[in-house]
C-alpha positions, 0 to 999 in steps of 0.5 A: 649257486643261485639257490645258495645265494638265495638261501644265504641272503634271505637268512641275512635279511631276516636276521638283519631286520630283527637285529635292527629291531633289537637295537631299537629295543635296547636303545629305548630301554636304556633311554627309559632307565636313564630318564627316570628316577635312580632310586627305583628298585629294578625288578625284571618282572615289573620293570618295562625298561629292564625287560626291553633291555634284556629281551633286546640284548638276547635278540641282538646276540642271536641275530648277530650270530645269524647275520655274521654267520650267513654273510661270512659262511661261518659254520660255527656261528650258524650252528650256534644260531641254529641251536639257540633258535631251536632252544627258543622254539622248544621253550615256546612250545613247552610254555604253550603246553604248560599254559594249556594244561596248567591254566589255573596255576598260570592265572594265579601267577599272572594275578600275583604279578599284576598285583605287584605291578599295582603296588608299584604304580606310583614308584615307576613312571614306565610301569605307571604308563603301561598300566594306564595304557592297559586300563584305557585299552581294555576298559578295565580297572584293577586286576579282579575289580576296581577295589584292588587299587586299595593294595597301592599305598597311595590309593589305600582305603583307610583312615590312616592314609594321608594321601589325597588319592585315598579310596580312589582309582587312577584316572585311566579307570574313568569312563570318558565322555564322547565330547570330553576334550579336557581330561579330569585326572581327579575323576577316580577320587573316592570311587572305592567307597562307592558300591559297584552299581554306583561306581559303574556310572563313572569308572570301569569296574571289571578287572583287567585280568578278566578283560584280557582273557575275554579279549583273547577268547573273542579274538582267537583267530588273531592271537592264533594267527600272530602266534602261528606267524611267529612260529613259522618265521622261526621255523623258516629261519631254522630251515634256512640256517640248516640248509646253508650249513649243509651246503657249506659242508658239501662245498668243503668236502668237495674241496677236500676231495679235490685237494686229496686227488691233486695231492695223490696225482703229484705223488704219482708224478714223482715215480716213473711208471714201470718199463717206461721207454726212455730215449737215449 
């Protein structure tokens, strides 16, 4: 019985942790949706707030099934939880194979997605903050180069563009000095008009796609460790759910056998054995 309780409450703690995390993701996503402009067109691929809500909702549903099923010993909920986890695990493995064998196609799709994000840079505050964070973190600018920012309506380098930021790049592309305390948000103005050798003195000129790929290759152990840890956690939760289901089934079968035996004994007690001796 101790082993069963250990399996049950270990699965419950895992599910409860991710259940709380999913609730936080949903809350952050809803807050971001309410706090920003209402006329922004929502697209799942380039909308961080909507992505948080969708991912959080899926996690919330799956972990709720695991929590309630583990706590109440409900085979139906545990089977649903197990099936969804197995499906997610298979999808992750399939995505890994597709990414490995179709690298060129994946890179093209990723580049297209990042270009769409650049085009919507000023339209979505959450997306703008996300792009600025990536460019600062990886010290990059644009997708392939800093001149990709001409795809954005505000930074488009043309004579007909009335924007003050025309032919420029966002301030997150700028190289910050060590002793710089005041952020110059106009440091990227006019940088697209400069050659790469000149622009390199003030801004990052390498594209973010190449920088992210370079970072992943040079931190392969970290990426592999995080991926393996996530997969191992999913496999552990699948194993715990399967063990609890088998344990509950064995207990139910034992109870059914006992009930059948007691029922047959009651039936036999209604009939007197043959040649029984009765006292007069």
